[in-house]
VEXDREN-2710 file (C-alpha; in Angstrom, 1 decimal):
% VEXDREN-2710
k/r/px/py/pz
1/MET/9.1/49.0/-6.5
2/ALA/11.6/50.7/-4.0
3/ARG/12.5/54.3/-4.4
4/ILE/15.8/56.0/-3.6
5/LYS/13.8/57.5/-0.6
6/ASP/12.9/54.1/0.7
7/VAL/16.6/53.2/0.5
8/ALA/17.5/56.3/2.4
9/LYS/15.0/55.6/5.1
10/GLU/16.1/52.0/5.6
11/ALA/19.8/53.1/5.9
12/GLY/19.1/56.1/8.1
13/VAL/20.7/58.6/5.7
14/ALA/19.6/61.4/3.3
15/PRO/18.6/60.5/-0.3
16/SER/21.6/62.6/-1.4
17/THR/23.9/60.2/0.4
18/VAL/22.5/57.3/-1.4
19/SER/22.9/59.0/-4.7
20/LEU/26.6/59.6/-3.8
21/VAL/27.1/56.0/-3.0
22/LEU/25.4/54.7/-6.2
23/ASN/27.1/57.2/-8.5
24/HIS/30.4/56.6/-6.8
25/LYS/30.8/60.4/-6.3
26/GLY/32.0/62.5/-3.3
27/TYR/33.1/61.3/0.1
28/VAL/31.0/58.8/2.1
29/SER/32.4/57.1/5.0
30/GLU/32.9/53.3/4.7
31/ALA/30.4/52.6/7.5
32/THR/27.7/54.7/5.7
33/ARG/28.5/53.1/2.4
34/GLU/28.0/49.6/3.9
35/LYS/24.6/50.6/5.4
36/VAL/23.5/52.0/2.0
37/GLU/24.7/49.0/0.1
38/ALA/22.9/46.7/2.6
39/ALA/19.6/48.7/2.2
40/VAL/19.9/48.5/-1.5
41/LYS/20.4/44.7/-1.4
42/LYS/17.6/44.4/1.3
43/LEU/15.0/46.3/-0.9
44/ASN/16.2/45.1/-4.2
45/TYR/16.6/48.6/-5.3
46/VAL/17.2/49.1/-9.0
47/PRO/18.6/52.7/-9.8
48/SER/16.7/54.6/-12.4
49/GLU/19.0/54.8/-15.5
50/VAL/17.1/57.8/-16.8
51/ALA/17.8/59.8/-13.5
52/ARG/21.4/58.7/-13.4
53/ASN/22.0/59.8/-16.9
54/LEU/20.3/63.1/-16.2
55/SER/22.6/63.7/-13.5
56/LEU/25.6/62.8/-15.5
57/SER/24.4/64.6/-18.8
58/ARG/24.9/61.3/-20.5
59/THR/22.6/58.8/-22.2
60/ASN/25.2/56.0/-23.0
61/THR/23.4/55.9/-26.4
62/ILE/25.0/56.3/-29.7
63/GLY/23.0/56.9/-33.0
64/VAL/23.9/55.0/-36.1
65/ILE/22.5/56.3/-39.4
66/VAL/22.6/54.0/-42.5
67/PRO/20.8/54.0/-45.7
68/SER/19.1/50.6/-45.2
69/VAL/19.3/47.8/-42.7
70/SER/18.2/45.2/-45.4
71/HIS/21.3/45.7/-47.5
72/PRO/23.9/43.0/-46.7
73/PHE/26.7/45.4/-46.1
74/PHE/24.8/47.7/-43.7
75/ALA/23.0/44.9/-42.0
76/GLU/26.5/43.4/-41.1
77/LEU/27.8/46.8/-40.2
78/THR/25.0/47.7/-37.8
79/GLU/25.2/44.2/-36.2
80/GLU/29.0/44.7/-35.6
81/LEU/28.6/48.4/-34.5
82/GLU/25.9/47.4/-31.9
83/GLU/28.1/44.6/-30.6
84/ALA/31.2/46.9/-30.4
85/LEU/29.4/49.8/-28.7
86/PHE/27.7/47.3/-26.3
87/ALA/31.1/46.1/-25.3
88/LEU/32.1/49.8/-24.5
89/GLY/29.0/50.2/-22.4
90/TYR/26.8/51.9/-24.9
91/LYS/23.5/51.2/-26.4
92/THR/22.7/51.7/-30.1
93/MET/19.8/53.6/-31.7
94/ILE/19.6/52.8/-35.5
95/CYS/18.1/55.0/-38.1
96/SER/17.5/53.8/-41.6
97/THR/17.0/56.8/-43.8
98/ARG/15.4/54.9/-46.8
99/ARG/12.0/56.2/-47.6
100/LYS/12.0/58.5/-44.5
101/GLU/12.0/62.3/-44.7
102/ASN/13.9/64.3/-42.1
103/ALA/15.1/61.1/-40.4
104/GLU/18.8/62.5/-40.1
105/GLN/17.4/65.8/-38.9
106/THR/15.5/64.1/-36.1
107/PHE/18.7/62.3/-34.9
108/ILE/20.7/65.5/-35.0
109/ASP/18.1/67.3/-33.0
110/MET/18.1/64.4/-30.5
111/LEU/21.9/64.7/-30.3
112/LYS/21.5/68.4/-29.6
113/ARG/18.9/67.8/-27.0
114/LYS/21.3/65.4/-25.2
115/THR/19.1/62.5/-25.8
116/MET/22.0/60.5/-27.4
117/ASP/25.7/61.1/-26.8
118/GLY/27.0/60.8/-30.3
119/ILE/26.3/59.8/-34.0
120/ILE/28.0/57.5/-36.4
121/MET/26.7/58.7/-39.8
122/GLY/26.8/56.3/-42.8
123/ALA/23.8/57.4/-44.8
124/HIS/23.9/58.4/-48.4
125/SER/22.1/61.5/-48.2
126/LEU/22.9/64.2/-50.7
127/ASP/22.2/67.2/-48.5
128/VAL/24.7/67.1/-45.6
129/SER/24.3/70.9/-44.7
130/ILE/22.3/69.9/-41.6
131/TYR/25.5/68.8/-40.1
132/GLN/27.1/72.2/-40.5
133/GLY/28.0/73.8/-37.1
134/VAL/26.9/70.7/-35.0
135/ARG/29.3/70.7/-32.1
136/GLN/28.4/67.5/-30.5
137/PRO/30.4/64.2/-31.3
138/ILE/29.9/62.9/-34.8
139/ILE/32.0/60.7/-37.0
140/ALA/31.3/59.4/-40.5
141/PHE/31.4/55.9/-41.9
142/ASP/32.6/56.0/-45.4
143/ARG/31.1/59.4/-46.1
144/TYR/32.5/62.9/-46.8
145/ILE/30.2/65.4/-44.8
146/ASN/32.5/68.2/-43.9
147/ASP/35.9/69.1/-42.9
148/ALA/35.1/69.0/-39.2
149/ILE/33.7/65.4/-39.2
150/PRO/36.3/62.7/-39.6
151/ILE/35.8/59.4/-41.4
152/VAL/36.3/55.8/-40.7
153/HIS/36.6/53.9/-43.9
154/CYS/38.2/50.9/-45.8
155/ASP/41.5/51.4/-47.6
156/HIS/39.6/51.6/-50.9
157/GLU/42.8/52.3/-52.9
158/ALA/44.1/49.0/-51.8
159/GLY/40.7/47.6/-52.7
160/GLY/40.8/49.0/-56.2
161/HIS/44.3/47.3/-56.8
162/LEU/42.9/44.1/-55.4
163/ALA/40.0/44.0/-57.9
164/ALA/42.2/45.0/-60.8
165/SER/44.6/42.1/-60.1
166/ALA/41.8/39.6/-59.9
167/PHE/40.6/40.6/-63.3
168/LEU/44.1/40.9/-64.9
169/ARG/44.9/37.3/-63.8
170/HIS/42.0/36.0/-65.8
171/ASP/42.5/37.9/-69.1
172/CYS/39.4/40.0/-69.0
173/HIS/38.8/42.3/-72.1
174/HIS/35.9/44.6/-71.1
175/ILE/35.2/45.5/-67.4
176/VAL/31.9/47.1/-66.3
177/GLU/31.4/48.4/-62.8
178/MET/28.1/48.7/-61.3
179/VAL/28.2/51.6/-58.8
180/GLY/26.0/53.7/-56.6
181/ASP/24.9/57.4/-57.5
182/GLN/28.2/59.1/-57.8
183/ALA/26.6/62.4/-56.4
184/VAL/27.2/60.7/-53.0
185/LYS/30.7/61.7/-51.9
186/SER/32.5/58.8/-50.4
187/PRO/36.0/57.5/-49.9
188/ALA/34.7/54.3/-51.6
189/ASN/34.8/56.3/-54.9
190/ARG/38.5/55.8/-54.8
191/HIS/38.4/52.1/-55.7
192/HIS/36.4/52.8/-58.9
193/GLU/39.2/55.5/-59.8
194/VAL/42.0/53.0/-59.1
195/LEU/40.4/50.2/-60.9
196/ALA/39.8/52.4/-63.9
197/GLU/43.5/53.5/-63.9
198/ASP/44.7/50.0/-63.6
199/MET/42.6/48.9/-66.5
200/ARG/43.7/51.8/-68.7
201/GLU/47.3/51.1/-68.1
202/GLN/46.7/47.6/-69.5
203/GLY/44.6/48.9/-72.3
204/ILE/41.4/47.2/-71.1
205/PRO/38.2/48.9/-71.7
206/TYR/36.5/49.9/-68.5
207/ASP/32.9/51.4/-68.1
208/ILE/30.8/52.5/-65.2
209/PHE/27.0/51.6/-64.9
210/GLU/25.6/53.9/-62.4
211/MET/22.6/53.0/-60.2
212/LYS/19.8/55.4/-59.2
213/TRP/20.2/57.3/-55.9
214/ASN/19.3/55.3/-52.8
215/ALA/18.5/52.1/-54.8
216/PHE/19.3/49.3/-52.4
217/GLY/16.7/46.8/-52.9
218/TYR/17.3/43.4/-54.8
219/ARG/14.7/44.4/-57.5
220/ASP/16.6/47.7/-58.1
221/PHE/19.7/45.8/-58.8
222/LEU/18.1/43.1/-60.9
223/GLU/16.5/45.7/-63.2
224/ALA/19.8/47.5/-63.4
225/ALA/21.7/44.2/-64.3
226/ARG/19.4/43.5/-67.1
227/VAL/19.9/46.9/-68.5
228/LEU/23.7/46.6/-68.1
229/PHE/23.8/43.5/-70.3
230/GLU/21.7/45.3/-73.0
231/CYS/24.1/48.2/-72.7
232/TYR/27.3/46.2/-72.8
233/PRO/26.8/42.9/-74.6
234/ASP/30.5/42.3/-74.9
235/VAL/31.3/42.6/-71.2
236/ASP/33.3/39.8/-69.8
237/GLY/34.1/41.1/-66.4
238/ILE/31.6/42.7/-63.9
239/ILE/32.3/44.3/-60.4
240/GLY/29.8/45.6/-58.0
241/SER/28.4/45.4/-54.6
242/ASP/27.5/41.8/-53.2
243/VAL/23.9/42.4/-54.0
244/ALA/24.7/43.7/-57.5
245/ILE/26.8/40.7/-58.3
246/ALA/24.0/38.4/-57.1
247/ALA/21.6/40.3/-59.4
248/CYS/24.1/40.1/-62.3
249/GLN/24.4/36.3/-61.8
250/TYR/20.7/36.0/-62.2
251/ALA/20.6/38.3/-65.3
252/ALA/23.6/36.4/-66.8
253/ALA/21.9/33.1/-66.4
254/GLU/18.8/34.6/-68.3
255/LYS/21.1/35.5/-71.1
256/GLY/22.9/32.1/-71.2
257/ARG/26.1/33.5/-70.1
258/LYS/28.4/31.2/-68.1
259/VAL/30.1/32.2/-64.9
260/PRO/33.2/32.1/-64.8
261/ASP/33.7/30.4/-68.3
262/ASP/33.0/33.6/-70.4
263/LEU/32.0/36.0/-67.8
264/ARG/34.0/36.9/-64.6
265/MET/32.3/38.6/-61.6
266/LEU/33.8/40.2/-58.6
267/ALA/31.9/41.5/-55.4
268/TYR/33.1/44.5/-53.5
269/ASP/32.1/44.2/-49.8
270/GLY/32.4/40.5/-49.2
271/THR/29.7/39.9/-46.8
272/GLY/28.3/36.6/-45.8
273/ILE/26.0/36.3/-48.8
274/THR/29.1/35.8/-51.2
275/ARG/29.9/32.6/-49.2
276/ILE/26.5/30.8/-49.7
277/GLY/25.0/29.0/-52.7
278/VAL/26.7/26.6/-55.0
279/GLN/29.1/29.1/-56.4
280/PRO/30.9/31.2/-53.8
281/VAL/31.7/34.6/-55.3
282/THR/35.1/36.1/-55.5
283/ALA/35.1/39.2/-53.5
284/VAL/37.1/42.2/-52.1
285/ARG/36.3/41.9/-48.5
286/GLN/36.0/45.1/-46.5
287/PRO/37.0/44.4/-42.9
288/ILE/33.6/45.3/-41.5
289/ALA/34.1/43.9/-37.9
290/GLU/37.4/45.9/-37.6
291/LEU/36.0/49.1/-39.1
292/ALA/33.0/48.8/-36.7
293/ARG/35.2/48.5/-33.7
294/LEU/37.3/51.4/-34.9
295/ALA/34.2/53.6/-35.4
296/ALA/32.8/52.5/-31.9
297/ARG/36.0/53.4/-30.1
298/LYS/36.4/56.6/-32.0
299/ILE/32.9/57.9/-31.2
300/VAL/33.1/56.8/-27.6
301/ASN/36.5/58.5/-27.2
302/ARG/35.1/61.7/-28.8
303/VAL/32.2/61.6/-26.4
304/ASN/34.6/61.4/-23.4
305/GLY/36.9/64.0/-24.8
306/VAL/39.7/61.5/-25.3
307/ARG/42.3/61.8/-28.0
308/ASP/43.6/58.6/-29.5
309/GLY/46.1/57.4/-31.9
310/LEU/43.9/54.8/-33.5
311/PRO/43.8/54.6/-37.3
312/TRP/40.8/55.8/-39.4
313/THR/41.3/53.0/-42.0
314/ALA/41.7/49.3/-42.3
315/LYS/42.9/47.1/-45.2
316/PRO/40.7/44.9/-47.4
317/VAL/41.5/41.3/-48.5
318/LEU/40.7/39.2/-51.6
319/LEU/38.4/36.3/-50.8
320/GLU/39.0/33.6/-53.6
321/GLY/35.7/32.2/-54.9
322/GLU/34.5/30.6/-58.1
323/THR/33.2/33.5/-60.1
324/CYS/36.4/35.2/-61.2
END
């Protein structure tokens, strides 16, 4: 494999001149540039990306931290983020924090050592003190971390109103929402609040069924769904994440409850799993692709020190289905 010294020898120039040509930095005469480019082509020289990044103090890599890559929302999000970052010339390093100790700290240490250029943080960690004082580029995805770290998120207030309107159109009398651990501070909590407010205004009972922290597996949701039906036997409207609703459909069938005849269900995320099966799920769809593109452009702009006027939020939509 050819080295930069071989290219320099072939072109009859110094290695530093080859570096200037390859990195498009400094002045090099057109004749010298042509000789270097001809030598590169003849020797089939491939520049070392590591060496180039060291010279530029860049890695062109963004870290993405999520709770779980098996959960449909985060699976879709990471796929969209990877695609959006790739289109901007960046690679993605993904960290799933579930069942890992110190995973986030490792990523932050890598950021400080300049082995990545920035982080998009979307994990559900309860201890966010490790982000305090970090000066390198970080943005949050649907998480409150601290006042210095901005957040890309869905307009959850609009999402709460969409969910409420779906239930109100179908004359539900007792709504139960399956939610994640409320100790996790997230803009998403706003759609719980809005839904509760809208239900109270109509005199409709509304309850929250809270999951355990960092419970993202289907078995976790199925266990919770069975308990939910025991706690609220008169429930006739359930809202939760896509996986939560899938679990509730299964638990409802075990109970002999008919969806949507005497039990309405609404998913909040609207990933692809709500569109499969014999009964498409009515869902509030978070605009995951749009949010991922926003997050990618935001973090890349911060890495490059560019201010932008891009929004930090995007509107959800209601996907009609057969469960509500």
